[in-house]
C-alpha positions as a printed Julia matrix, in Angstrom:
412×3 Matrix{Float64}:
  -1.2   44.72  104.43
  -1.35  46.01  107.95
  -4.39  47.2   109.57
  -3.32  50.76  109.35
  -5.69  53.15  107.51
  -5.32  52.51  103.9
  -6.62  55.96  103.07
  -3.46  57.39  104.28
  -1.18  55.13  102.22
  -3.23  56.27   99.13
  -3.01  59.91   99.65
   0.75  59.6   100.3
   1.13  57.46   97.23
  -0.91  59.66   94.92
   0.81  62.96   96.3
   4.41  61.28   95.75
   3.6   60.29   92.15
   2.01  63.73   91.44
   5.28  65.39   92.91
   7.45  63.14   90.64
   5.38  64.17   87.54
   5.47  67.79   88.54
   9.12  68.19   88.54
   9.87  65.82   85.55
   7.12  67.46   83.34
   8.37  71.16   84.36
  12.02  70.28   83.39
  11.3   68.2    80.19
  10.02  71.06   78.12
  12.72  73.32   79.36
  15.46  70.85   78.56
  14.33  71.0    74.92
  14.14  74.52   74.87
  17.57  74.86   76.38
  19.21  72.44   73.98
  17.69  74.4    70.94
  19.05  77.49   72.44
  22.5   76.15   73.19
  23.22  74.48   69.59
  20.64  76.41   67.4
  19.61  73.09   65.95
  16.16  71.62   66.03
  17.78  68.1    65.34
  19.58  68.54   68.73
  16.23  68.92   70.48
  14.91  66.12   68.51
  17.55  63.77   69.47
  17.31  64.56   73.1
  13.62  63.37   72.77
  14.81  60.09   70.99
  17.21  59.37   73.51
  14.75  59.81   76.32
  12.34  57.28   74.48
  15.3   54.57   74.04
  14.98  53.06   77.31
  11.42  51.59   76.51
  13.65  48.65   75.16
  14.87  48.11   78.79
  11.4   47.72   80.19
  11.27  43.99   80.43
  14.55  44.18   82.76
  12.95  46.8    84.72
   9.84  44.83   85.39
  11.76  41.84   86.33
  13.66  44.16   88.98
  10.43  45.32   90.12
   9.14  41.93   90.75
  12.21  40.62   92.45
  13.21  43.78   94.81
  11.12  45.58   97.28
   8.81  47.82   95.26
   8.74  50.63   97.98
  12.6   50.69   97.81
  12.73  50.85   94.09
  10.2   53.89   94.19
  12.1   55.65   96.89
  15.42  54.92   95.15
  13.9   56.01   91.77
  13.43  59.67   93.49
  16.87  59.67   94.7
  18.18  58.85   91.25
  15.86  61.5    89.46
  17.14  64.19   91.8
  21.0   63.13   91.13
  20.32  62.92   87.31
  18.72  66.34   87.05
  21.47  67.92   89.14
  24.19  66.8    86.36
  22.74  69.41   84.15
  24.42  71.99   86.47
  27.69  70.92   84.58
  26.26  71.76   81.15
  27.82  75.22   80.17
  27.52  75.49   76.27
  26.93  73.24   73.29
  30.04  71.18   73.83
  28.53  69.84   76.78
  25.31  68.9    75.09
  26.44  65.04   75.35
  25.99  65.33   79.16
  22.27  66.48   78.45
  21.75  63.24   76.39
  23.2   61.12   79.09
  20.83  62.53   81.45
  17.96  62.11   79.16
  18.74  58.47   78.71
  19.01  58.22   82.44
  15.65  59.76   83.18
  14.03  57.7    80.52
  15.12  54.68   82.55
  14.01  56.27   85.79
  10.52  57.26   84.33
  10.11  53.39   83.63
  10.99  52.47   87.21
   8.63  55.05   88.68
   5.87  54.21   86.44
   6.24  50.4    86.59
   7.03  50.17   90.39
   4.32  52.54   91.25
   1.57  50.65   89.34
   2.69  47.32   90.8
   3.06  48.83   94.47
  -0.64  50.31   94.55
  -2.26  46.88   95.33
  -0.07  46.59   98.39
  -1.52  50.03   99.8
  -5.07  49.49   99.11
  -7.63  46.65   99.27
  -8.64  45.42   95.94
 -12.17  46.85   95.81
 -10.86  50.5    96.13
  -8.28  49.89   93.34
 -10.61  51.59   90.59
 -11.29  54.66   92.78
  -7.55  55.09   93.59
  -6.5   54.73   90.13
  -8.96  57.26   89.04
  -7.77  59.81   91.74
  -4.32  59.06   90.73
  -4.75  59.64   86.93
  -6.89  62.86   87.63
  -4.13  64.02   89.76
  -1.28  63.59   87.34
  -3.69  65.46   84.65
  -3.85  68.25   86.93
  -0.18  68.39   87.38
   0.25  68.21   83.74
  -1.85  71.49   83.44
   0.49  73.6    85.39
   3.89  71.85   85.1
   4.8   72.97   81.68
   4.08  76.77   82.36
   5.75  76.43   85.74
   8.94  75.1    84.08
   9.07  77.85   81.67
   8.35  80.41   84.13
  11.11  79.4    86.6
  13.54  78.99   83.48
  12.85  82.53   81.97
  12.11  84.52   85.37
  14.34  83.1    87.97
  17.76  82.23   86.83
  17.73  79.81   83.91
  18.24  76.03   84.21
  19.91  76.3    87.72
  16.3   77.35   89.19
  14.79  74.39   87.03
  17.06  71.88   88.63
  16.24  73.06   92.14
  12.75  72.78   91.38
  13.06  69.45   90.2
  15.21  68.15   93.03
  12.7   69.67   95.64
   9.62  67.65   93.92
  11.74  64.62   94.19
  12.52  65.23   97.9
   8.88  65.79   98.5
   8.16  62.52   96.86
  10.5   60.71   99.03
   8.98  62.23  102.14
   5.43  61.25  100.95
   6.56  57.77  100.41
   8.14  57.27  103.99
   4.83  56.53  105.61
   4.21  53.53  103.37
   7.12  51.78  105.01
   4.58  49.85  107.07
   3.23  48.19  104.1
   3.42  44.16  103.82
   6.65  43.06  102.49
   6.62  40.29   99.95
   8.69  37.08  101.02
  11.59  35.81   98.91
   9.17  32.82   98.11
   6.6   35.12   96.68
   9.19  36.67   94.11
   9.57  34.97   90.9
  12.92  33.52   89.75
  15.37  35.43   87.63
  14.82  34.87   83.78
  16.5   35.98   80.67
  15.66  39.18   78.62
  13.67  37.01   76.09
  12.2   34.88   78.67
  10.91  38.01   80.35
   9.43  39.19   77.28
   7.56  36.06   76.51
   6.39  35.72   79.93
   4.91  39.34   79.64
   3.43  38.64   76.55
   1.51  35.53   78.04
   0.25  37.39   80.66
  -1.2   39.87   78.2
  -2.69  37.72   75.58
  -4.07  34.88   77.77
  -6.53  37.01   79.61
  -9.51  38.62   77.93
  -9.57  41.81   79.8
  -5.89  42.47   79.82
  -5.75  41.57   76.12
  -8.59  43.91   75.09
  -7.35  46.94   77.41
  -3.59  46.54   75.92
  -4.88  46.39   72.2
  -7.12  49.53   72.66
  -4.26  51.26   74.54
  -1.61  50.56   71.7
  -4.24  51.95   69.34
  -5.04  55.16   70.88
  -1.32  55.96   71.83
  -0.16  55.21   68.22
  -2.99  57.74   67.18
  -1.71  60.02   69.78
   1.81  59.92   68.24
   0.39  60.44   64.67
  -1.26  63.58   65.69
   1.82  64.7    67.76
   4.09  64.48   64.83
   2.08  66.99   62.88
   1.09  68.99   65.8
   2.4   72.34   64.74
   1.56  71.87   61.15
  -2.28  71.42   62.22
  -2.05  74.54   64.46
  -0.34  76.87   61.88
  -1.65  75.72   58.61
  -4.93  73.87   59.44
  -6.24  76.11   62.3
  -4.39  79.35   61.21
  -3.13  79.9    64.77
   0.24  80.87   65.87
   2.56  78.03   67.48
   1.66  79.28   71.0
  -1.76  77.87   70.48
  -0.25  74.42   71.44
  -0.23  75.61   75.08
  -4.03  76.02   75.04
  -4.57  72.75   73.37
  -2.2   71.05   76.01
  -4.19  72.62   78.86
  -7.44  71.5    77.18
  -6.05  67.81   77.03
  -4.82  67.88   80.71
  -8.22  69.35   81.68
 -10.01  66.46   79.92
  -7.81  64.09   81.62
  -8.93  65.4    85.2
 -12.56  64.52   84.0
 -11.54  61.21   82.77
 -10.32  59.81   85.95
 -13.84  59.57   87.58
 -15.28  58.18   84.42
 -12.74  55.5    84.27
 -13.32  54.51   88.1
 -16.87  53.85   87.4
 -16.1   51.59   84.38
 -13.37  49.82   86.07
 -15.59  49.19   89.17
 -18.49  47.88   86.9
 -16.12  45.6    84.82
 -16.92  47.4    81.64
 -13.44  46.76   80.0
 -14.56  46.41   76.38
 -16.92  49.56   76.82
 -14.11  51.55   78.04
 -11.9   50.5    75.42
 -14.3   51.28   72.52
 -15.09  54.66   74.1
 -11.51  55.61   74.06
 -11.24  54.73   70.6
 -14.39  56.45   69.8
 -12.85  59.7    71.45
  -9.54  59.6    69.5
 -11.34  59.06   66.19
 -13.61  62.13   67.16
 -10.43  63.96   67.73
  -9.01  63.43   64.38
 -12.01  64.67   62.72
 -12.46  67.75   64.83
  -8.66  68.49   64.13
  -9.66  68.4    60.55
 -12.42  70.92   60.86
 -10.35  73.92   60.82
 -12.08  75.45   63.84
  -9.94  76.18   66.75
 -12.79  75.84   69.02
 -13.72  72.44   67.72
  -9.88  71.52   67.78
  -9.68  72.55   71.47
 -12.8   70.38   72.31
 -11.48  67.5    70.45
  -8.08  67.61   72.23
  -9.96  67.8    75.55
 -12.12  64.57   74.36
  -8.82  62.75   73.8
  -7.64  63.85   77.32
 -10.96  62.29   78.62
 -10.44  58.93   76.58
  -6.87  58.63   77.27
  -7.16  59.09   81.16
 -10.36  56.88   81.27
  -8.45  54.18   79.43
  -5.27  54.39   81.67
  -7.44  53.97   84.88
  -9.18  50.87   83.56
  -5.88  49.49   82.1
  -4.08  49.89   85.45
  -7.31  48.44   87.64
  -7.5   45.36   85.05
  -3.9   44.29   85.27
  -3.84  44.99   89.02
  -6.73  42.58   89.63
  -6.19  40.18   86.9
  -2.58  39.42   87.31
  -1.06  37.8    90.48
   0.83  40.54   92.61
   4.25  38.75   92.32
   4.56  39.23   88.59
   2.94  42.59   88.32
   6.03  44.34   87.29
   6.4   42.32   84.34
   2.91  42.74   83.25
   3.26  46.46   83.46
   6.47  46.46   81.82
   5.19  44.47   78.87
   2.23  46.72   78.18
   4.15  49.92   78.75
   6.83  48.74   76.33
   4.26  48.0    73.77
   2.47  51.16   74.3
   5.65  53.41   74.11
   6.73  51.52   70.94
   3.42  52.27   69.42
   3.86  55.85   70.01
   7.31  56.18   68.66
   5.82  54.5    65.66
   3.33  56.92   65.06
   5.56  59.76   65.65
   8.05  58.18   62.91
   5.42  57.53   60.39
   3.7   60.88   60.74
   7.17  62.64   60.65
   8.25  60.68   57.54
   5.09  61.47   56.0
   5.03  65.19   56.61
   8.71  65.55   55.5
   8.09  63.8    52.44
   4.55  65.05   51.17
   4.17  68.25   53.25
   0.48  67.75   54.07
  -0.99  66.72   57.33
  -4.48  65.92   56.46
  -3.86  62.24   55.3
  -2.22  61.48   58.67
  -5.18  62.64   60.48
  -7.54  60.8    58.15
  -5.2   57.85   58.59
  -5.68  58.0    62.41
  -9.31  57.99   62.09
  -9.39  54.88   59.84
  -6.96  53.17   62.09
  -9.67  53.06   64.7
 -11.94  50.79   62.74
  -9.64  47.53   62.67
  -8.76  48.11   66.27
 -12.29  48.47   67.13
 -13.12  45.31   65.34
 -10.32  43.5    67.03
 -11.3   44.75   70.44
 -14.96  43.5    69.97
 -13.74  40.08   68.88
 -10.96  39.54   71.17
 -12.8   39.62   74.25
 -14.23  36.55   76.17
 -16.46  37.84   78.85
 -15.94  34.64   80.95
 -12.33  34.67   80.9
 -11.44  36.24   84.34
  -8.75  34.08   85.73
  -5.08  34.0    85.17
  -4.28  32.0    81.92
  -2.59  28.66   82.06
   0.4   29.93   80.27
   0.96  32.2    83.03
   0.5   30.17   86.0
   3.74  28.5    86.19
   5.32  32.01   86.28
   3.28  33.06   89.26
   4.02  30.01   91.22
   7.84  29.94   90.84
   9.8   30.28   93.85
  13.51  31.48   94.3
C-alpha cells in the first residue's frame, strides 16, 4: 500500500459500499411489489426472490475471479454492471415481459456476490491490519444505517415520482456515485501476477475454500456461528407475516417498524463488533450472537409488539456484530492472495443456510399452519451450535492451516 492517507481510502471505500447498498435495497422491495402488481400472483414475486438467490452456487467461481483479477477493477466493473442491469427494467411493460425481470434478478444476484466478495477482499489493501476491526465496524454500521432508509426511499420514489422509471434512475445514480468514490483508490498497491493463485476447477475451488475455513480455529468458529444465526434468520423470515398478524395482532405494515428496529440495532452492533474483533474475542462474539438470536425467538413468541420490536433490534445488534468479527477474522487469518476464495466459501455456505431456513419454515407453515414450532425450533437450534462453537475452537491456532498453505504459495 502506498503512503497516502489510509483514512481517505477507508472513507471512499465505505461510501462506495453504502451507495451500492442504498440503490440495491431501494429497488429490491420495489421490484417485488412491481412484479406482484403486474402479474397479480404472489408466486411470481416469490420466484423473483428465488432467482436472485440462485447465484450463490456460483460464489466459488466468483471468489476465484476476485483472487486472480485486480479487485478494485472488479469492484468498479460491478458498479457499471449493476447500473446496466437495473436499466434493463425500463424495457418491461407488462406481465408478458416478466421473464426480463427474472433475468435482471439473476444478474443482480451474481453482481451482489461480486460486490460483497471483492469489497471484503479489497479492504486489507486499503488499510493497515490494526485498523481493520474499526473499519469493518464502521462499514457494517453504515450499511445498517442505509438499510433503515432505503426500503422507504424506494417505495416513496416508486409511488410518488413516476413508478419504476424513477427507481431505475435512483439506482443508477447510486452506482455512479459508487464509481466516483472508488476512483481515489486507484493508487492502492497492485498485486503482481506471482501473488495470484493459479486457476482451479469449480470443485477444487470449493475444496480450497473449505480447507481455509476448517483449518483455522477463529475462522471455523465464526463461520459456524454465522451459519447458525443466518439459518435462524431464514426460519424467522419464512413466518414473518404470520407472526406479525396472528402472533402480535398487528397489521402487515408493522413489518416496516420491525425492519427499522433491526437496522437500528445493526448500527449499534458495528462498534460492539469492532471492540470484540480488536480484542480477539472470536468465540465470545459467536456465542453472544447466538444468544441474541435465541432471545429474539423467545421475544417473538411473547405476543407483545414491544418485546418483539426489542427482540428484532437485538438480532440486528447480534448479526452486525458477528459480521464485523467475521470479516476481520478472515482478513487477518487468511493470506491476502486467497481472500476471495475464503469469503466466497463462507458467503456461499451462509446464503445456503438462509435458503434452507426459509424452505423449512415455509414448508412447515404451509403444511401445519402454525408458526410457534418454527420459533421454538430456532431457539433449540442455538444449543447444538453453541456447543459446537465452544468445542470447535483452539485458542492457540492462529496461523494458516497446513492444508491451505500450498494454495497461498502457488504461482501462475
